[in-house]
C-alpha positions in Angstrom: 51.4 70.1 -67.4 53.3 73.4 -67.5 50.9 74.8 -70.0 48.0 73.8 -67.8 49.6 75.5 -64.8 50.1 78.7 -66.8 46.4 78.7 -67.8 45.3 78.2 -64.2 47.6 81.1 -63.0 46.2 83.4 -65.7 42.7 82.5 -64.6 43.5 83.2 -61.0 45.0 86.6 -61.9 42.0 87.4 -64.0 39.7 86.7 -61.2 41.8 88.7 -58.8 41.9 91.6 -61.2 38.1 91.5 -61.5 37.8 91.4 -57.7 40.2 94.3 -57.2 38.4 96.4 -59.8 35.0 95.9 -58.3 35.0 98.7 -55.7 35.5 101.3 -58.5 31.8 101.2 -59.5 30.4 102.1 -56.0 33.0 104.9 -55.7 31.7 106.5 -58.8 28.1 106.2 -57.5 29.1 107.8 -54.2 30.8 110.7 -55.9 27.6 111.4 -57.7 25.5 111.6 -54.5 24.5 115.1 -53.5 25.8 116.0 -50.0 23.1 117.9 -48.2 25.2 119.5 -45.5 28.8 119.5 -44.3 28.2 120.7 -40.8 25.5 121.7 -38.3 26.9 125.2 -38.2 27.8 127.5 -41.1 29.1 131.1 -41.4 27.0 133.7 -43.2 29.6 136.4 -42.8 33.3 136.9 -41.9 32.8 137.9 -38.2 33.0 134.9 -35.9 29.5 135.6 -34.5 27.9 135.7 -38.0 27.0 132.0 -37.8 23.9 129.9 -38.3 23.1 126.6 -36.5 21.0 124.4 -38.8 18.5 121.8 -37.7 16.9 120.1 -40.6 15.3 116.9 -41.8 15.9 115.6 -45.3 12.7 116.0 -47.3 11.6 115.1 -50.9 9.8 118.5 -51.1 11.3 121.8 -49.9 10.1 122.8 -46.4 9.5 126.4 -45.1 12.6 128.0 -43.6 12.3 129.5 -40.1 15.2 131.7 -39.0 15.5 132.1 -35.2 16.9 135.3 -33.8 18.0 134.9 -30.2 17.7 137.4 -27.4 20.1 138.4 -24.7 19.9 142.2 -24.4 21.9 142.5 -27.7 24.8 141.8 -25.4 24.9 138.0 -25.4 23.2 135.1 -27.3 20.6 133.1 -25.4 20.2 129.4 -26.3 17.1 128.2 -28.0 17.4 124.9 -26.0 15.2 122.2 -27.6 13.0 124.6 -29.6 15.1 124.2 -32.7 14.5 120.5 -32.9 10.8 120.8 -31.9 10.2 123.3 -34.8 12.1 121.0 -37.2 9.9 118.2 -36.2 6.9 120.3 -37.1 7.9 120.5 -40.7 10.3 123.5 -40.8 14.0 123.7 -41.7 15.4 125.7 -38.8 18.3 128.2 -39.0 19.3 129.7 -35.6 21.4 132.8 -36.3 23.8 134.7 -34.2 24.8 138.2 -34.8 27.3 140.9 -33.8 26.7 142.1 -30.3 26.2 145.7 -29.2 29.7 146.0 -27.7 31.2 144.8 -31.0 29.1 146.8 -33.4 26.6 149.7 -33.1 23.2 149.7 -34.6 22.3 149.1 -37.5 24.9 146.4 -37.8 22.4 143.9 -36.3 19.9 144.8 -39.0 22.5 144.2 -41.6 23.3 140.8 -40.0 19.6 139.7 -40.3 19.6 140.8 -44.0 22.8 138.8 -44.6 21.5 135.7 -42.8 18.2 135.8 -44.8 20.2 136.0 -48.0 22.5 133.2 -47.0 19.5 130.9 -46.2 17.9 131.6 -49.5 21.2 131.1 -51.4 21.8 127.8 -49.6 18.2 126.6 -49.3 18.6 123.7 -51.7 21.3 122.1 -49.6 19.0 121.8 -46.7 15.7 121.0 -48.5 14.4 124.4 -47.7 12.1 126.6 -49.8 13.8 130.0 -50.5 10.4 131.5 -51.2 9.0 130.5 -47.8 11.2 132.3 -45.2 9.9 133.3 -41.8 11.5 134.8 -38.7 11.0 133.9 -35.1 12.7 136.4 -32.7 13.0 136.5 -29.0 13.4 139.7 -26.8 16.2 141.7 -28.4 16.0 139.3 -31.3 12.3 140.2 -31.5 13.2 143.8 -32.1 15.4 142.7 -35.0 12.6 140.6 -36.4 10.0 143.4 -36.3 12.6 145.7 -37.9 13.0 143.2 -40.7 9.2 143.0 -41.1 8.8 146.8 -41.4 12.0 148.1 -42.9 11.7 149.0 -46.6 8.1 147.7 -46.9 9.2 144.1 -46.2 12.2 144.4 -48.5 13.4 141.0 -47.2 10.4 139.3 -48.8 9.4 137.5 -45.6 6.2 135.4 -45.3 5.8 136.5 -41.7 7.5 137.1 -38.3 6.7 136.0 -34.8 8.2 138.1 -32.0 8.3 136.8 -28.4 8.6 139.6 -25.8 10.1 141.9 -28.5 11.8 145.1 -27.4 10.0 146.9 -30.2 10.9 150.2 -28.7 14.4 150.6 -27.3 13.5 154.2 -26.4 10.6 152.9 -24.2 13.1 150.4 -22.7 15.4 153.4 -21.9 12.5 155.4 -20.3 11.3 152.4 -18.2 14.8 151.7 -17.0 15.1 155.2 -15.6 12.2 154.7 -13.2 12.4 151.0 -12.4 14.3 149.2 -9.7 14.1 145.8 -11.6 17.6 144.9 -12.6 16.4 143.3 -15.9 14.7 146.5 -16.9 17.7 148.6 -16.0 20.0 146.2 -17.8 17.8 146.5 -20.9 18.1 150.3 -20.7 21.9 150.2 -20.4 22.2 147.8 -23.3 19.9 149.8 -25.6 22.2 152.8 -24.9 25.3 150.7 -25.8 23.5 149.6 -29.0 22.9 153.2 -30.0 26.3 154.4 -28.6 24.6 157.4 -27.0 21.8 158.6 -24.7 18.5 159.5 -26.4 18.3 163.3 -26.6 16.3 165.1 -29.4 18.9 167.9 -29.2 21.8 165.5 -29.9 22.3 164.4 -33.4 26.0 163.9 -33.4 27.5 161.2 -35.6 30.4 160.1 -33.4 30.7 156.3 -33.0 27.7 155.5 -35.2 26.5 155.7 -38.8 23.5 158.0 -38.1 23.2 161.0 -35.8 22.4 160.1 -32.2 18.7 160.9 -32.2 18.3 159.5 -35.7 19.7 156.3 -34.4 17.2 156.0 -31.6 14.4 156.8 -34.1 15.8 154.2 -36.5 15.7 151.4 -33.9 11.9 151.9 -33.4 10.0 149.6 -35.8 6.9 151.6 -35.5 8.6 154.5 -37.3 9.0 152.4 -40.4 5.6 150.7 -40.8 3.8 150.7 -44.1 0.9 148.9 -45.8 3.1 146.2 -47.4 4.8 145.0 -44.2 5.3 141.3 -43.5 2.5 139.8 -41.2 3.4 140.0 -37.5 2.4 138.0 -34.5 3.6 139.8 -31.3 3.5 137.9 -28.0 4.1 138.9 -24.4 3.1 137.6 -21.0 1.1 139.9 -18.8 3.9 139.8 -16.2 6.6 140.2 -18.8 9.4 142.7 -17.9 9.2 143.8 -21.5 5.5 145.0 -21.3 2.9 144.4 -24.0 2.9 148.2 -24.7 5.9 147.7 -26.9 3.9 145.6 -29.3 0.5 147.3 -29.0 2.1 150.6 -30.0 3.6 148.9 -33.1 0.3 147.2 -33.9 -1.6 150.6 -33.6 1.0 152.3 -35.8 0.8 149.5 -38.4 -3.0 149.6 -38.6 -2.9 153.4 -38.9 -0.5 153.0 -41.9 -3.0 150.7 -43.6 -1.7 147.3 -42.6 -4.7 144.9 -42.6 -5.9 144.0 -39.1 -5.4 140.3 -39.9 -1.7 140.9 -40.6 -0.7 142.3 -37.2 -1.8 141.1 -33.8 -0.6 141.3 -30.2 -1.2 138.3 -28.0 -0.9 138.4 -24.2 -0.4 135.3 -22.2 -2.3 135.8 -18.9 -1.2 134.7 -15.5 2.4 134.3 -16.6 5.8 136.1 -16.1 7.4 134.1 -19.0 9.8 136.1 -21.2 11.1 135.4 -24.7 11.5 131.8 -25.6 10.0 130.7 -22.3 6.6 131.9 -23.6 6.7 128.9 -26.0 6.5 126.7 -22.9 3.3 128.2 -21.6 0.1 126.1 -22.2 -0.9 126.1 -25.9 1.5 128.8 -27.1 3.9 126.5 -29.0 1.0 125.1 -30.9 -0.3 128.6 -31.5 3.0 129.8 -32.9 3.5 126.7 -35.1 -0.1 127.1 -36.5 0.5 130.8 -37.3 3.8 130.1 -39.0 2.2 127.3 -41.1 -0.7 129.5 -42.0 1.7 132.1 -43.4 3.6 129.8 -45.7 2.7 129.6 -49.4 
């Protein structure tokens, strides 16, 4: 009887041991699973504003990456509202970047931030099912100036497939001139913040290097995308409304300079939304424009 009892106890302990050990197998499987992303927001640099908000959908095949560059007079960051999700639902992995503002860092710090963000997206593309060889930019207002700068600087040295710029302040110098004659608070605000970005007033006779990397006048020239155009620039779609406080002349001047430099006519175009005062991201809400932008972006992916 005692022998039988010992056998039964041993059997129970064996069953219990088997049961206790069972969870070990799933734990190993879980550890082998690839974690796609740890958080919705990541840092691409050491400064607190050098961050990227990621909106992505897991995909068996890599999707094109669209980097959004917000506007806000270079002085603040405007929200993209629901556009991040809507673009992600159209088949893109979306990375909305922030950058150092004009009161924190003078130009060309913002250019450097775009370059760093593009590199970060490429380096981390696999984690978010994004294609590092299919990177596009979508910039709004002041962010549009940064997007056109990336498209033209160093003959598309960023390797971008294309950029869309909504109400881009392509010419901060024009913004400064317009602000001197306008009574519109938005235009005057744009003038003042372009001046803060450059850390000086535009004067061809002033090329001092105080408070900036380049001389004063050289800085103003450097902020103008049309001064860097070349035949190999990234394709550009430039969009304004006809009542935009950043007038279409900003983009038509860039388009003319690009074509004069040999950029194919099909690679640079200015679109004007008629009967509208929409500015920046709000242009995406005008009839048909979101579809137009999405179609253009898709057409310029490999």
